[in-house]
C-alpha positions as CSV (number, residue, x, y, z in Angstrom):
1,M,-2.3,18.5,-11.7
2,I,-1.2,16.7,-8.5
3,V,-1.9,18.9,-5.4
4,S,-0.4,18.2,-2.0
5,L,-1.9,19.9,1.0
6,T,0.3,20.0,4.2
7,P,-1.1,21.9,7.2
8,N,2.0,21.2,9.3
9,T,5.1,21.7,7.1
10,T,8.3,20.2,8.4
11,L,12.0,19.9,8.0
12,D,13.7,16.7,9.2
13,L,17.1,16.7,10.9
14,T,18.4,13.1,10.8
15,V,21.1,12.3,13.4
16,F,23.1,9.1,13.5
17,V,24.6,8.2,16.9
18,P,26.8,5.2,17.9
19,Q,24.3,4.4,20.7
20,L,21.3,6.3,22.1
21,R,22.0,6.5,25.8
22,P,20.3,8.9,28.3
23,N,22.1,11.3,30.7
24,T,25.2,11.6,28.5
25,T,26.6,13.8,25.7
26,I,26.5,11.9,22.4
27,R,28.5,12.9,19.4
28,A,26.7,12.3,16.1
29,T,28.6,10.5,13.4
30,R,26.4,11.9,10.6
31,T,23.6,14.5,10.3
32,F,21.3,15.3,7.4
33,H,18.6,17.9,6.7
34,S,15.8,16.7,4.4
35,M,12.1,17.2,3.7
36,G,9.5,16.2,6.3
37,G,5.7,16.1,6.4
38,K,3.8,13.4,4.6
39,P,2.3,15.3,1.6
40,T,5.3,17.5,1.0
41,D,7.5,14.4,1.2
42,A,5.4,12.9,-1.5
43,A,5.6,16.1,-3.6
44,W,9.4,16.1,-3.2
45,I,9.6,12.4,-4.2
46,L,7.5,13.1,-7.3
47,G,9.6,16.0,-8.1
48,R,12.7,13.7,-8.2
49,M,10.8,11.7,-10.8
50,G,10.2,14.8,-12.9
51,V,6.5,14.9,-12.0
52,A,5.4,18.5,-11.3
53,S,2.8,19.3,-8.6
54,L,1.4,22.1,-6.5
55,A,2.3,22.2,-2.8
56,L,-0.2,24.0,-0.6
57,G,0.1,24.4,3.1
58,L,1.0,26.5,6.1
59,A,4.6,27.6,6.7
60,A,6.5,30.0,9.0
61,G,9.8,31.6,9.4
62,A,13.2,30.7,8.0
63,V,12.6,27.0,8.2
64,G,9.4,27.5,6.1
65,E,11.4,29.3,3.5
66,K,13.9,26.5,3.4
67,V,11.1,23.9,2.8
68,K,9.7,26.1,0.0
69,A,13.2,26.4,-1.6
70,M,13.8,22.7,-1.4
71,L,10.5,21.9,-3.2
72,E,11.0,24.6,-5.8
73,A,14.4,23.2,-6.6
74,L,12.6,20.1,-7.9
75,D,10.1,22.2,-9.9
76,V,7.3,21.8,-7.4
77,M,5.1,24.9,-7.4
78,T,4.5,26.2,-3.9
79,D,1.7,28.3,-2.4
80,F,2.1,28.4,1.3
81,I,0.1,30.6,3.7
82,E,2.6,32.4,6.0
83,V,1.7,32.0,9.7
84,D,3.2,33.0,13.0
85,G,6.0,31.1,14.8
86,E,8.3,28.8,12.9
87,T,7.9,25.7,10.7
88,R,8.8,22.8,12.9
89,V,12.0,20.8,12.7
90,N,11.7,17.1,13.6
91,T,14.7,15.3,14.9
92,V,15.1,11.7,13.7
93,I,17.7,9.8,15.8
94,I,19.2,6.6,14.3
95,D,20.9,4.3,16.8
96,E,23.6,2.6,14.8
97,S,24.1,-0.1,17.4
98,T,20.5,-1.4,17.0
99,G,19.2,0.2,13.8
100,E,16.3,1.6,15.7
101,H,15.1,5.1,15.0
102,T,13.4,7.6,17.3
103,T,11.6,10.8,16.1
104,I,11.2,13.9,18.3
105,T,8.5,16.2,17.0
106,T,7.8,19.8,17.8
107,A,4.9,22.2,17.5
108,L,6.2,25.7,16.7
109,M,3.7,27.2,14.3
110,M,0.9,29.4,15.6
111,V,-2.1,29.2,13.4
112,K,-5.1,31.5,13.6
113,P,-8.6,31.0,12.1
114,E,-7.9,33.5,9.3
115,H,-4.9,31.4,8.2
116,V,-7.0,28.2,8.0
117,A,-9.6,30.1,6.0
118,A,-7.0,31.4,3.6
119,L,-5.6,28.0,3.1
120,R,-9.0,26.5,2.4
121,E,-9.7,29.3,-0.1
122,R,-6.5,28.6,-2.1
123,Y,-7.1,24.9,-1.9
124,A,-10.7,25.3,-3.3
125,A,-9.3,27.5,-6.1
126,A,-6.8,24.7,-7.1
127,L,-9.3,21.9,-7.1
128,P,-10.8,22.6,-10.6
129,Q,-7.4,21.9,-12.1
130,A,-6.5,19.0,-9.7
131,S,-6.2,15.4,-10.8
132,V,-5.5,14.0,-7.3
133,V,-4.9,15.4,-3.8
134,I,-2.4,14.1,-1.3
135,T,-3.0,15.3,2.2
136,G,-2.5,14.2,5.8
137,G,0.0,14.3,8.6
138,S,-0.3,16.0,12.0
139,L,-2.0,19.3,12.6
140,P,-0.4,22.4,14.2
141,P,-2.0,24.0,17.3
142,G,-5.0,26.0,16.2
143,M,-6.4,23.4,13.9
144,S,-8.8,20.5,14.6
145,P,-9.2,17.1,12.9
146,G,-12.4,18.3,11.3
147,F,-10.1,20.2,8.8
148,Y,-9.4,16.9,7.1
149,A,-13.1,16.0,6.8
150,D,-13.8,19.4,5.3
151,V,-11.0,19.3,2.6
152,I,-11.8,15.7,1.6
153,E,-15.5,16.5,1.2
154,L,-14.6,19.6,-0.8
155,A,-12.5,17.5,-3.2
156,R,-15.3,15.0,-3.6
157,E,-17.5,17.9,-4.8
158,Y,-15.1,18.4,-7.6
159,S,-14.8,14.6,-8.2
160,V,-11.1,14.8,-7.3
161,P,-9.7,11.6,-5.6
162,V,-7.9,12.1,-2.3
163,I,-5.1,10.0,-0.9
164,F,-5.0,10.5,2.9
165,D,-2.4,9.5,5.4
166,A,-2.6,10.5,9.1
167,A,-2.6,9.1,12.6
168,E,-5.4,9.3,15.1
169,P,-7.5,11.4,15.8
170,N,-7.0,12.9,12.3
171,L,-7.3,9.5,10.5
172,S,-10.8,8.8,11.7
173,A,-12.0,12.3,11.1
174,G,-10.7,12.3,7.5
175,L,-11.9,8.7,6.9
176,A,-15.5,9.7,7.7
177,A,-15.4,11.9,4.6
178,R,-14.6,8.9,2.4
179,P,-11.3,9.6,0.7
180,A,-10.4,7.5,-2.4
181,C,-7.5,5.8,-0.5
182,I,-5.9,5.8,2.9
183,K,-2.3,4.6,3.7
184,P,-1.9,3.8,7.4
185,N,0.9,1.9,8.8
186,E,0.2,-1.1,11.0
187,H,0.4,1.1,14.2
188,E,-1.9,3.8,12.8
189,L,-4.5,1.2,11.7
190,S,-4.3,-0.5,15.2
191,A,-5.0,2.9,16.8
192,L,-7.9,3.5,14.4
193,V,-9.7,0.3,15.3
194,G,-8.8,0.4,19.0
195,R,-6.9,-2.8,19.3
196,K,-3.5,-4.2,18.5
197,L,-3.5,-5.9,15.1
198,K,-0.8,-8.6,15.5
199,S,-1.0,-10.5,12.2
200,V,-1.3,-10.0,8.5
201,D,-4.7,-11.6,8.7
202,A,-5.9,-9.2,11.4
203,L,-4.6,-6.2,9.4
204,Y,-6.3,-7.5,6.3
205,A,-9.6,-8.0,8.1
206,A,-9.5,-4.4,9.5
207,G,-8.7,-3.0,6.1
208,R,-11.5,-5.0,4.5
209,E,-14.0,-3.6,7.0
210,I,-12.9,-0.1,6.0
211,V,-13.4,-0.8,2.3
212,K,-16.8,-2.2,3.0
213,R,-17.9,0.6,5.3
214,Y,-16.5,3.6,3.6
215,G,-15.7,2.5,0.0
216,T,-12.2,3.7,0.7
217,Q,-9.3,1.7,-0.7
218,V,-6.6,0.8,1.9
219,V,-2.8,0.4,1.6
220,I,-1.2,-0.8,4.8
221,T,2.6,-0.4,5.1
222,M,4.1,-2.9,7.6
223,G,7.8,-2.0,7.7
224,A,10.0,-5.0,7.4
225,D,7.0,-7.2,6.6
226,G,6.1,-5.3,3.4
227,A,2.6,-4.0,2.6
228,L,-1.0,-5.0,2.1
229,A,-3.2,-3.4,-0.5
230,L,-7.0,-3.7,-0.4
231,L,-8.3,-2.2,-3.6
232,D,-11.8,-2.3,-5.2
233,G,-12.5,-6.0,-5.6
234,R,-9.0,-7.2,-5.1
235,G,-6.2,-7.5,-2.6
236,Y,-2.5,-8.0,-2.6
237,R,0.3,-8.9,-0.2
238,I,3.5,-7.1,-1.2
239,P,6.6,-8.7,0.3
240,P,9.6,-6.5,1.1
241,I,12.7,-6.3,-1.1
242,A,15.8,-7.4,0.8
243,I,18.1,-4.4,1.4
244,E,20.3,-3.0,4.2
245,V,18.2,-0.2,5.6
246,S,19.9,3.1,6.4
247,S,16.8,5.0,7.4
248,P,13.1,4.2,6.8
249,A,11.9,7.8,7.3
250,G,9.8,8.9,4.4
251,A,9.4,5.4,2.9
252,G,5.6,5.4,3.5
253,D,5.4,8.8,1.8
254,A,7.0,7.3,-1.3
255,V,4.0,4.9,-1.5
256,L,1.8,8.0,-1.4
257,A,3.7,9.4,-4.4
258,G,3.3,6.2,-6.3
259,L,-0.4,6.0,-5.8
260,A,-0.8,9.7,-6.8
261,H,1.3,9.0,-9.9
262,A,-1.1,6.3,-11.0
263,L,-4.2,8.3,-10.3
264,H,-2.8,11.4,-12.1
265,H,-1.9,9.4,-15.2
266,G,-5.0,7.3,-15.2
267,T,-3.1,4.0,-14.9
268,P,-4.1,1.1,-12.6
269,L,-3.3,1.4,-8.9
270,E,-1.2,-1.7,-9.3
271,E,1.3,0.3,-11.3
272,G,1.3,3.0,-8.6
273,L,1.9,0.3,-6.0
274,R,4.9,-1.0,-7.9
275,L,6.3,2.5,-8.4
276,G,5.6,3.5,-4.7
277,I,7.1,0.3,-3.2
278,A,10.2,0.6,-5.4
279,A,10.6,4.3,-4.4
280,A,10.1,3.4,-0.7
281,T,12.8,0.7,-0.9
282,A,15.1,3.3,-2.5
283,V,14.3,5.8,0.2
284,C,15.4,3.2,2.9
285,L,18.9,3.1,1.4
286,Q,19.4,6.8,2.1
287,P,20.1,8.5,5.4
288,G,17.8,11.4,4.9
289,T,14.0,11.5,5.0
290,A,12.3,10.8,1.6
291,A,15.7,11.0,-0.1
292,Y,16.4,8.4,-2.9
293,E,18.3,7.9,-6.1
294,L,16.2,7.4,-9.3
295,E,18.6,4.6,-10.4
296,D,17.8,2.6,-7.2
297,M,14.0,3.1,-7.7
298,E,14.2,1.9,-11.3
299,R,16.2,-1.2,-10.5
300,F,13.8,-2.1,-7.7
301,Q,10.6,-1.7,-9.7
302,P,10.8,-5.0,-11.5
303,Q,11.4,-6.8,-8.2
304,V,8.1,-5.6,-6.6
305,E,5.7,-8.5,-6.3
306,L,1.9,-8.1,-6.0
307,I,0.7,-11.4,-4.7
308,P,-3.1,-11.9,-4.7
309,Y,-4.3,-12.0,-1.1
310,P,-5.8,-13.8,0.6
């Protein structure tokens, strides 16, 4: 069973505007509600593939209920701890004049120690049946980065591989617990090592150091430059597939889904990379976060190239 663990559940509101200008009223040309939050995005993407999973996390209010309903509509089992406040809504603004996107995040859930303890208890109860865990993302007020180290270490006690995706300071805290795989983007990896990584070679060197130090495999997403994968004893450069991007939001989470698919089915991670990159490309065609069409993913999959690197 694939388990996703999302401390900070999210709904994304994607807004397309002709041009993002300050100090003026802007009329949106299109708006879309979609899933948000890295692990729940991955669970939602897997659900579209017909792969069942269990989504654990914290949720609150009417928005939390909507997130739950969206997941369950794709046969994802949900088991959320109800907390105070409201599950957050992130606003993704797409500037149609430049293609640039801006994300405004909020922090609306109010988490108490007893909520965190209850979530950990349900997570521990799920681990004996788990084949792989996907976790990461931001943490709501009331939680510390040490939460990620704790849940990754707990999964290791059950010999369950963890795919982890987060930004600093959560990334370094979770990495110390040696997850099976991390999936930073180029900016998150730069923040982790404390310097701007300006080239593919620099990203590769930083990723290789992580593999050497922690035994953790690293998949680095680089936006329009594709991806790098540093696996056990092998590395790949994955060039992008040429498309007209509508919105890239959730594309990295599709890579998480592909990696989890491979670990769950016991297939090589190379197959998970091909599936994940194809799904990520399909996600970029759609305006909403993590939304995609199966037909697009299937036609992109044969086009994914894994080029040995360096």
